[in-house]
Residue frames as qw, qx, qy, qz and C-alpha x, y, z in Angstrom:
[[0.441, -0.123, 0.298, -0.837, 75.72, 7.83, -61.01],
 [0.827, 0.018, -0.336, -0.450, 73.89, 4.83, -62.48],
 [0.609, 0.152, -0.731, 0.266, 76.41, 2.56, -60.83],
 [0.042, -0.152, 0.592, -0.791, 75.77, 4.22, -57.47],
 [0.659, -0.045, 0.038, -0.750, 72.02, 3.82, -57.94],
 [0.812, 0.091, -0.548, -0.176, 72.47, 0.12, -58.80],
 [0.378, 0.163, -0.745, 0.524, 74.61, -0.37, -55.70],
 [0.306, -0.105, 0.421, -0.848, 71.97, 1.34, -53.55],
 [0.785, 0.022, -0.195, -0.588, 69.18, -0.73, -55.13],
 [0.705, 0.146, -0.689, 0.084, 71.21, -3.92, -54.66],
 [0.120, 0.170, -0.682, 0.702, 71.83, -3.00, -51.05],
 [0.548, -0.064, 0.206, -0.808, 68.11, -2.42, -50.52],
 [0.825, 0.081, -0.431, -0.357, 67.27, -5.77, -52.13],
 [0.515, 0.163, -0.765, 0.351, 69.74, -7.55, -49.88],
 [0.145, -0.115, 0.556, -0.810, 68.24, -5.84, -46.81],
 [0.711, 0.003, -0.048, -0.701, 64.73, -6.78, -47.94],
 [0.762, 0.127, -0.628, -0.088, 65.84, -10.39, -48.40],
 [0.268, 0.156, -0.749, 0.586, 67.36, -10.43, -44.92],
 [0.400, -0.062, 0.352, -0.844, 64.14, -9.02, -43.43],
 [0.786, 0.056, -0.329, -0.520, 62.05, -11.57, -45.33],
 [0.622, 0.117, -0.753, 0.179, 64.16, -14.43, -43.93],
 [0.017, 0.100, -0.647, 0.756, 63.78, -13.03, -40.41],
 [0.590, -0.005, 0.090, -0.802, 60.02, -12.69, -40.86],
 [0.786, 0.082, -0.543, -0.285, 59.71, -16.25, -42.17],
 [0.426, 0.117, -0.780, 0.443, 61.71, -17.48, -39.22],
 [0.226, -0.064, 0.470, -0.851, 59.47, -15.53, -36.81],
 [0.725, 0.027, -0.169, -0.667, 56.32, -16.90, -38.46],
 [0.716, 0.095, -0.691, -0.019, 57.65, -20.45, -38.26],
 [0.221, 0.093, -0.729, 0.642, 58.60, -20.01, -34.59],
 [0.438, -0.039, 0.253, -0.862, 55.17, -18.52, -33.81],
 [0.782, 0.044, -0.414, -0.464, 53.49, -21.49, -35.53],
 [0.581, 0.083, -0.766, 0.262, 55.56, -23.93, -33.47],
 [0.031, -0.075, 0.585, -0.807, 54.69, -22.03, -30.27],
 [0.628, -0.024, -0.030, -0.778, 50.99, -22.10, -31.17],
 [0.776, 0.051, -0.598, -0.196, 51.12, -25.84, -31.80],
 [0.386, 0.084, -0.750, 0.530, 52.91, -26.36, -28.49],
 [0.270, -0.073, 0.373, -0.884, 50.35, -24.19, -26.67],
 [0.740, -0.020, -0.268, -0.617, 47.42, -26.08, -28.21],
 [0.702, 0.047, -0.707, 0.079, 48.96, -29.39, -27.19],
 [0.166, 0.092, -0.663, 0.724, 49.57, -28.14, -23.65],
 [0.494, -0.073, 0.146, -0.854, 45.97, -26.93, -23.36],
 [0.814, 0.003, -0.422, -0.400, 44.64, -30.26, -24.58],
 [0.555, 0.094, -0.754, 0.338, 46.94, -32.18, -22.22],
 [0.078, -0.079, 0.545, -0.831, 45.67, -30.11, -19.31],
 [0.621, 0.020, 0.011, -0.784, 42.05, -30.47, -20.38],
 [0.956, 0.070, 0.112, -0.262, 42.14, -34.08, -21.46],
 [0.282, -0.628, 0.696, 0.203, 45.46, -35.90, -21.12],
 [0.644, 0.094, 0.752, 0.107, 44.21, -38.96, -22.99],
 [0.562, 0.760, 0.316, -0.077, 43.09, -36.89, -26.01],
 [0.221, 0.927, -0.291, -0.085, 46.30, -34.98, -26.63],
 [0.038, -0.688, 0.722, 0.059, 49.46, -36.49, -27.92],
 [0.666, -0.097, 0.731, -0.114, 48.22, -40.06, -27.92],
 [0.765, 0.546, 0.334, -0.069, 47.23, -40.09, -31.58],
 [0.588, -0.160, 0.366, 0.703, 50.36, -38.34, -32.78],
 [0.254, 0.670, 0.459, 0.525, 48.23, -35.85, -34.73],
 [0.146, 0.099, -0.204, 0.963, 48.39, -32.12, -34.18],
 [0.016, 0.590, 0.698, -0.406, 45.56, -30.54, -32.25],
 [0.159, 0.554, 0.427, 0.696, 43.31, -28.14, -34.15],
 [0.069, -0.167, 0.246, -0.952, 42.18, -24.76, -32.87],
 [0.629, -0.277, -0.319, -0.653, 38.58, -26.02, -33.03],
 [0.743, -0.217, -0.620, 0.128, 39.40, -28.94, -30.72],
 [0.332, -0.012, -0.469, 0.818, 41.00, -26.58, -28.22],
 [0.294, -0.202, -0.019, -0.934, 38.05, -24.18, -28.41],
 [0.721, -0.279, -0.480, -0.415, 35.53, -27.00, -27.94],
 [0.661, -0.168, -0.623, 0.383, 37.44, -28.41, -24.97],
 [0.136, 0.039, -0.341, 0.929, 37.72, -25.01, -23.30],
 [0.479, -0.238, -0.207, -0.820, 34.01, -24.40, -23.96],
 [0.745, -0.256, -0.603, -0.125, 33.16, -27.81, -22.46],
 [0.496, -0.127, -0.567, 0.645, 35.22, -27.07, -19.34],
 [0.102, -0.134, 0.119, -0.979, 33.59, -23.66, -19.04],
 [0.633, -0.281, -0.389, -0.608, 30.12, -25.24, -19.25],
 [0.720, -0.235, -0.626, 0.183, 31.04, -27.83, -16.63],
 [0.292, 0.006, -0.419, 0.860, 32.39, -25.07, -14.40],
 [0.347, -0.225, -0.080, -0.907, 29.14, -23.11, -14.76],
 [0.742, -0.289, -0.514, -0.319, 27.10, -26.21, -13.87],
 [0.602, -0.133, -0.604, 0.505, 29.28, -26.79, -10.83],
 [0.031, 0.098, -0.263, 0.959, 28.70, -23.23, -9.65],
 [0.561, -0.261, -0.260, -0.742, 24.95, -23.60, -10.10],
 [0.768, -0.235, -0.596, 0.006, 25.00, -26.90, -8.17],
 [0.414, -0.019, -0.518, 0.748, 27.06, -25.27, -5.41],
 [0.239, -0.200, 0.071, -0.947, 24.52, -22.43, -5.13],
 [0.714, -0.262, -0.434, -0.482, 21.68, -24.95, -4.96],
 [0.715, -0.179, -0.609, 0.294, 23.43, -26.94, -2.24],
 [0.189, 0.088, -0.381, 0.901, 24.21, -23.77, -0.26],
 [0.465, -0.258, -0.128, -0.837, 20.53, -22.82, -0.45],
 [0.794, -0.240, -0.523, -0.195, 19.48, -26.28, 0.71],
 [0.569, -0.048, -0.574, 0.587, 22.01, -26.21, 3.55],
 [0.067, -0.181, 0.225, -0.955, 20.78, -22.80, 4.70],
 [0.649, -0.275, -0.291, -0.647, 17.21, -24.07, 4.66],
 [0.791, -0.197, -0.572, 0.086, 18.10, -27.16, 6.70],
 [0.374, 0.047, -0.491, 0.785, 20.06, -25.10, 9.22],
 [0.316, -0.251, 0.047, -0.914, 17.09, -22.77, 9.64],
 [0.781, -0.270, -0.405, -0.392, 14.79, -25.76, 10.21],
 [0.687, -0.065, -0.597, 0.409, 17.27, -27.24, 12.68],
 [0.090, 0.155, -0.362, 0.915, 17.36, -23.97, 14.64],
 [0.558, -0.268, -0.142, -0.773, 13.56, -23.89, 14.66],
 [0.827, -0.203, -0.516, -0.094, 13.33, -27.50, 15.88],
 [0.517, 0.038, -0.549, 0.656, 15.97, -26.79, 18.50],
 [0.164, -0.220, 0.209, -0.939, 14.07, -23.74, 19.72],
 [0.723, -0.256, -0.291, -0.571, 10.83, -25.73, 19.82],
 [0.761, -0.101, -0.604, 0.214, 12.57, -28.48, 21.79],
 [0.250, 0.121, -0.472, 0.837, 13.79, -25.91, 24.28],
 [0.454, -0.238, 0.016, -0.858, 10.26, -24.53, 24.69],
 [0.823, -0.180, -0.458, -0.284, 8.90, -28.07, 25.05],
 [0.617, 0.025, -0.618, 0.488, 11.58, -28.90, 27.60],
 [0.021, -0.174, 0.359, -0.917, 10.81, -25.77, 29.64],
 [0.640, -0.224, -0.167, -0.716, 7.09, -26.51, 29.49],
 [0.808, -0.103, -0.580, -0.007, 7.69, -30.07, 30.63],
 [0.407, 0.073, -0.582, 0.700, 9.80, -28.87, 33.56],
 [0.283, -0.211, 0.182, -0.918, 7.09, -26.44, 34.61],
 [0.770, -0.201, -0.354, -0.492, 4.48, -29.20, 34.51],
 [0.722, -0.073, -0.625, 0.288, 6.60, -31.39, 36.76]]
């Protein structure tokens, strides 16, 4: 019976070792994928910053770059809104001037 228990324990240890190796492999692969993803993000955000130094990109650098792009995007949207507002105002003034010109033109014709 003791021999059977030892065989079962040995079998369990072997299975645990196999699982540990698989987990280590998965963790290593996930780390490589993360590093690749960070590099891709940095290359998209700032091609000159990524890969040129040969150093790996940190999560903080990626976060800062994404934050910077987000801020720039927000500023662009605000500028677009401002320009749309200005354009609407100018179009309204143009319509008013055009209407006034038409009234002036009609008045001039009546005077003649």
